[in-house]
C-alpha positions as CSV (number, residue, x, y, z in Angstrom):
1,M,0.1,0.0,-0.1
2,T,1.2,3.5,-0.8
3,R,2.6,5.9,2.4
4,P,0.5,8.7,2.8
5,Q,1.6,11.8,1.2
6,H,0.1,15.0,1.9
7,H,-1.4,17.8,-1.5
8,Q,1.5,19.6,-2.6
9,G,1.8,22.7,-5.2
10,G,-0.4,26.1,-4.8
11,S,-3.5,27.6,-6.1
12,V,-2.5,30.9,-6.5
13,F,0.3,33.0,-8.7
14,D,3.7,32.2,-7.9
15,R,6.0,35.2,-7.9
16,R,7.4,34.7,-11.8
17,Q,3.8,34.1,-13.2
18,G,2.7,37.3,-10.7
19,V,5.4,38.9,-12.7
20,R,4.3,37.6,-16.2
21,F,0.7,38.5,-15.8
22,Q,1.4,42.1,-14.7
23,A,3.4,42.3,-17.7
24,A,0.7,41.3,-20.2
25,L,-2.0,43.5,-18.8
26,T,0.9,46.8,-18.9
27,D,1.1,45.8,-22.8
28,A,-2.3,45.8,-23.2
29,I,-2.9,49.5,-21.0
30,E,0.4,50.7,-22.8
31,L,-0.8,49.4,-26.7
32,G,-3.3,52.8,-25.9
33,Y,-6.3,51.0,-25.0
34,Q,-9.3,53.6,-24.2
35,G,-12.6,51.6,-23.1
36,G,-14.5,51.2,-20.4
37,K,-13.7,49.2,-17.3
38,T,-16.1,46.2,-18.2
39,I,-14.3,45.6,-21.1
40,F,-11.4,45.7,-19.4
41,D,-12.5,43.4,-16.7
42,E,-13.3,40.7,-19.2
43,Y,-10.3,40.8,-20.6
44,V,-8.0,39.9,-16.8
45,R,-11.0,37.6,-16.2
46,E,-9.8,35.5,-19.4
47,M,-6.2,36.1,-19.2
48,R,-5.9,35.3,-15.7
49,P,-6.1,31.4,-15.8
50,R,-3.3,30.9,-18.6
51,F,-1.0,32.2,-15.6
52,Q,-3.1,30.5,-12.9
53,A,-0.9,27.8,-11.2
54,K,-3.3,24.6,-11.1
55,R,-2.9,22.7,-8.1
56,T,-3.2,18.6,-8.5
57,F,-4.0,16.7,-6.0
58,Q,-3.4,13.1,-5.8
59,R,-5.0,9.9,-4.4
60,T,-3.9,8.4,-0.8
61,I,-4.1,5.0,0.4
62,Y,-3.6,5.0,4.0
63,R,-2.1,1.9,6.0
64,Q,-4.3,0.8,9.6
65,A,-4.0,3.0,12.5
66,E,-1.1,4.7,11.1
67,L,-2.3,8.4,10.8
68,A,-5.7,10.3,12.6
69,Q,-6.4,13.5,11.6
70,C,-7.4,16.6,14.0
71,D,-8.7,19.3,14.6
72,L,-10.9,22.2,16.3
73,W,-15.3,22.4,15.5
74,E,-16.9,25.3,16.8
75,P,-20.9,24.9,16.9
76,S,-23.0,27.7,15.6
77,K,-24.4,28.4,18.8
78,P,-23.4,29.0,22.7
79,V,-24.0,26.0,24.6
80,P,-25.6,26.2,27.5
81,V,-23.6,25.8,30.7
82,G,-26.5,26.2,33.9
83,W,-27.6,28.7,35.8
84,G,-29.8,30.3,32.7
85,Q,-26.3,30.7,31.2
86,T,-24.5,29.9,27.5
87,R,-20.7,29.6,27.1
88,R,-19.1,29.6,23.8
89,G,-17.8,25.9,23.1
90,Y,-15.8,24.2,21.0
91,V,-15.2,20.4,20.3
92,V,-11.8,18.2,19.7
93,T,-12.4,16.0,16.7
94,T,-10.9,13.0,15.6
95,Q,-10.9,10.6,13.1
96,S,-9.2,7.7,12.1
97,C,-7.6,8.1,8.6
98,W,-7.6,4.6,7.8
99,S,-11.5,3.2,9.1
100,R,-13.4,6.8,9.1
101,A,-14.3,6.5,12.3
102,F,-14.9,10.1,14.5
103,A,-14.8,10.9,17.8
104,G,-15.4,14.6,19.7
105,T,-15.2,16.0,22.5
106,L,-16.9,19.5,23.5
107,V,-14.3,21.9,25.7
108,F,-14.7,25.9,26.5
109,S,-11.0,27.4,25.4
110,K,-8.4,26.8,23.0
111,E,-5.8,26.2,26.1
112,A,-3.7,23.5,25.5
113,P,-4.8,21.5,28.5
114,D,-8.4,21.2,27.4
115,I,-7.3,20.5,24.0
116,L,-5.0,17.4,24.6
117,Y,-8.2,16.6,27.6
118,G,-10.2,16.0,24.3
119,L,-7.6,14.8,22.5
120,A,-6.9,11.9,24.9
121,R,-10.7,11.4,25.4
122,N,-11.1,11.0,21.8
123,L,-8.5,8.7,21.5
124,Q,-9.5,6.7,24.2
125,R,-13.4,6.4,22.3
126,L,-11.7,5.2,19.3
127,G,-9.4,2.7,21.5
128,I,-6.8,2.9,18.9
129,R,-2.8,4.7,19.4
130,P,-2.0,6.1,15.6
131,Q,1.5,6.0,14.7
132,K,1.3,10.1,14.2
133,L,-1.3,12.9,14.7
134,V,-2.1,15.3,11.9
135,W,-2.8,18.6,13.4
136,D,-2.9,22.5,11.5
137,R,-1.1,25.6,13.0
138,E,-3.6,25.6,15.9
139,A,-1.9,28.3,18.6
140,A,-1.8,25.7,21.4
141,I,-0.3,22.9,19.0
142,A,1.5,24.4,16.9
143,G,1.3,27.9,16.7
144,M,4.2,29.1,15.0
145,G,4.7,25.8,12.9
146,K,6.8,23.7,16.0
147,P,4.9,21.7,18.3
148,T,4.2,23.5,21.6
149,A,6.3,21.7,24.9
150,L,2.9,20.6,26.0
151,F,1.9,18.7,23.0
152,L,5.3,17.7,22.6
153,A,4.9,16.1,26.2
154,F,1.5,14.6,24.9
155,C,3.0,13.1,22.2
156,G,5.8,11.5,24.5
157,A,3.7,9.9,26.8
158,L,1.8,8.1,24.1
159,E,4.2,7.7,22.0
160,V,3.1,8.4,18.9
161,G,4.2,11.0,16.3
162,W,2.7,14.1,14.4
163,I,2.5,16.2,11.6
164,I,2.2,19.8,11.3
165,L,0.5,20.9,8.0
166,D,1.3,23.7,6.1
167,P,-0.7,27.6,6.5
168,G,-3.6,27.1,4.8
169,D,-3.7,23.7,3.8
170,C,-7.1,22.9,4.8
171,Q,-7.1,20.2,1.8
172,A,-4.8,18.0,3.5
173,K,-7.1,17.2,6.2
174,G,-10.0,16.9,4.0
175,Q,-11.4,13.8,6.1
176,L,-12.1,15.8,9.0
177,E,-13.4,18.7,7.3
178,R,-16.3,16.8,5.6
179,Q,-17.0,15.5,8.9
180,H,-17.1,18.9,10.0
181,D,-19.6,20.1,7.6
182,Y,-21.5,16.4,8.5
183,L,-21.6,18.2,12.2
184,E,-23.4,21.3,10.7
185,K,-26.0,20.1,8.7
186,N,-26.5,16.8,10.0
187,F,-25.4,16.8,14.5
188,E,-27.0,20.2,14.7
189,P,-30.2,20.7,13.2
190,R,-33.3,20.2,15.6
191,R,-31.6,19.7,18.2
192,W,-32.0,20.9,21.8
193,F,-29.1,20.7,24.7
194,A,-30.1,20.8,28.5
195,N,-26.6,21.7,29.5
196,H,-22.8,20.8,28.1
197,L,-23.0,17.0,29.8
198,D,-26.0,16.6,27.9
199,F,-24.5,18.0,24.6
200,Q,-21.6,15.7,25.3
201,H,-24.1,12.7,25.6
202,Q,-26.0,13.7,22.7
203,L,-22.2,14.2,20.6
204,D,-21.2,10.9,21.4
205,A,-24.6,8.9,20.8
206,W,-24.6,10.8,17.0
207,S,-20.8,9.7,17.1
208,E,-21.9,5.9,17.3
209,K,-24.6,6.0,14.6
210,A,-22.3,7.9,12.0
211,N,-19.6,5.5,12.6
212,G,-22.1,2.2,12.3
213,R,-23.4,3.4,8.8
214,Q,-21.7,2.9,5.7
215,H,-19.1,4.9,4.6
216,R,-19.8,6.1,1.3
217,T,-15.7,6.3,-0.2
218,T,-14.8,2.7,1.7
219,R,-17.9,1.3,0.9
220,D,-17.5,-0.2,4.2
221,V,-19.1,0.4,7.9
222,P,-16.3,2.5,10.2
223,A,-17.2,0.4,13.1
224,D,-16.2,-2.3,11.6
225,R,-13.0,-1.4,10.5
226,L,-12.4,0.1,13.7
227,A,-12.5,-3.1,15.1
228,D,-9.5,-4.4,12.9
229,E,-7.3,-1.0,13.8
230,R,-7.8,-2.4,17.8
231,K,-6.4,-5.4,16.7
232,R,-3.4,-4.0,15.2
233,A,-2.7,-1.1,17.2
234,P,-4.4,-0.9,20.7
235,L,-3.9,1.8,22.5
236,G,-3.8,0.6,26.1
237,E,-3.8,2.6,28.9
238,I,-3.7,6.3,28.8
239,T,-1.5,8.2,32.1
240,V,-1.0,11.4,30.6
241,D,-2.4,14.3,32.9
242,T,-3.9,16.9,31.3
243,D,-5.1,19.0,34.3
244,K,-4.4,22.5,35.0
245,R,-2.3,23.4,37.5
246,W,-0.6,26.8,39.8
247,V,-0.1,28.0,42.7
248,V,-2.0,30.4,45.0
249,R,-1.5,31.7,48.3
250,V,-4.9,31.8,50.0
251,G,-5.9,35.2,51.1
252,Q,-7.8,36.5,54.1
253,Q,-11.6,35.4,52.2
254,P,-10.6,31.8,51.7
255,F,-11.4,31.5,48.0
256,V,-9.6,31.3,45.1
257,R,-10.7,31.4,41.8
258,V,-11.2,29.2,38.7
259,D,-12.2,30.3,35.0
260,R,-14.6,33.2,36.2
261,S,-16.0,31.4,39.6
262,D,-15.1,31.3,43.2
263,Y,-14.4,27.8,44.9
264,S,-13.8,28.2,49.0
265,V,-10.9,26.9,50.4
266,D,-10.6,25.3,54.1
267,P,-10.1,28.7,56.2
268,R,-7.9,27.2,58.3
269,F,-4.9,27.3,55.6
270,A,-5.7,31.2,55.8
271,G,-2.1,32.8,54.2
272,R,-0.8,29.1,53.4
273,R,0.5,28.3,49.8
274,V,-1.6,25.7,47.8
275,E,-1.3,23.9,44.4
276,I,-4.7,24.5,42.6
277,R,-5.5,21.0,39.9
278,V,-8.2,21.9,37.4
279,S,-10.0,19.2,35.4
280,Q,-12.7,18.8,33.0
281,T,-14.4,18.1,36.2
282,V,-13.6,18.6,39.5
283,V,-11.4,21.8,41.2
284,T,-9.2,20.8,43.8
285,A,-6.7,22.6,46.3
286,T,-3.8,20.9,48.0
287,V,-1.2,22.1,50.1
288,L,2.2,22.9,49.4
289,D,3.7,22.1,52.8
290,T,1.8,19.2,53.7
291,G,0.4,17.8,51.0
292,E,-3.2,18.3,53.1
293,L,-6.4,18.8,51.0
294,A,-7.4,22.3,51.4
295,A,-10.6,22.2,48.6
296,R,-12.3,19.9,46.5
297,H,-15.5,20.9,44.7
298,Q,-17.1,20.3,41.2
299,R,-16.3,22.2,38.6
300,V,-19.1,24.7,36.8
301,F,-18.3,26.5,33.7
302,A,-20.7,29.5,34.2
303,G,-19.5,32.1,35.3
304,G,-20.0,34.5,38.5
305,Q,-20.6,31.6,40.7
306,T,-19.6,31.2,44.2
307,L,-19.5,27.9,45.4
308,V,-19.0,27.2,49.2
309,D,-18.7,24.0,50.7
310,P,-20.5,23.5,54.2
311,K,-17.5,22.2,55.9
312,H,-15.5,25.1,55.4
313,Q,-18.5,27.2,56.6
314,D,-18.9,25.9,59.5
315,E,-15.1,26.2,60.0
316,L,-15.3,29.8,59.6
317,E,-17.8,29.5,62.0
318,R,-16.2,28.1,65.0
319,Q,-13.4,30.4,63.6
320,R,-15.5,33.6,64.2
321,Q,-17.3,31.7,67.8
322,R,-13.7,31.5,69.2
323,R,-12.5,35.0,68.5
324,R,-15.8,36.0,70.3
325,D,-14.8,34.0,73.3
326,R,-11.3,35.6,73.6
327,K,-12.3,38.8,73.7
328,Q,-14.9,37.7,76.6
329,D,-12.2,36.3,78.4
330,V,-9.6,38.7,78.4
331,E,-8.8,40.7,82.4
332,V,-8.4,44.1,82.1
333,Q,-7.1,45.9,85.2
334,Q,-9.8,48.5,87.0
335,R,-8.6,51.4,89.1
336,D,-9.5,53.1,92.1
337,L,-10.9,56.3,91.2
338,S,-9.6,57.9,94.3
339,V,-6.0,56.8,92.3
340,Y,-6.9,59.2,89.2
341,D,-7.9,62.0,91.7
342,A,-4.5,61.9,93.6
343,L,-3.0,62.2,90.3
344,I,-5.0,65.4,89.4
345,A,-4.1,67.0,92.5
């Protein structure tokens, strides 16, 4: 079988052809043309194809589990996230080039941890370990044409390679682009989502249904071909850590802000440094010097929310009561008024 090669060439003028085309137009003008603009435009339209570089394509044949195309697709409408709010979402999409099996994961940012989480989840759903991942120049993946450190770490942990496409070369992952068009025309219309969890549930069900249909190009069912790929290149266990992490000092108001919402921290650790760890479902805070758990909350994607653990609120009340008790227990010396009279005299 032929090793996949991506499209080469271009559909725009190169520098030499552009110079020739401009020279032809200049000659026409210098000959003394004095007609109208419409006639001149028609002449340009007739001449332009003679100097245009035609882009040619080749038919590509893929091997099992050799390449997986990856990209981001944005739903046409914001996704409900609870509390009467909606939020702009993105779907990390992955498609096996040989089987045409598809998987997608909803995220709410284009940051590397979110995209890599979606990519890891897609590979888990597909259950294969491709030899290379095909990406365009997404900023979190390879913004300047070179893989970022986080993406390199991800690929190293999975022992997979990568292919970064040239700028504007969307045809090189045409399979996934057609799948995006299918999402827009078949998945989104006439659907209503209660929240982001419902969106993901419906997307997974739709993907399973689409993978079970006969593909018009291969004339085979992607799910059946995917089963063969899993035998050839099983994924195994993924141990990649894609959580966001940073360190902060707990303030006098024991809260930490994560993604536009505030989460309570055990007030006993006020003034201490904690490591914040954010996954797609859970927010945790761990004290750096002792390793104690300072907070654990279910993550929300709505903004402007304040989430308070009842245990943290109870501890705040106990601390307030202890401060009140200490004020009552303080003994203040009381002098006899005759002492002040003697001083005045």
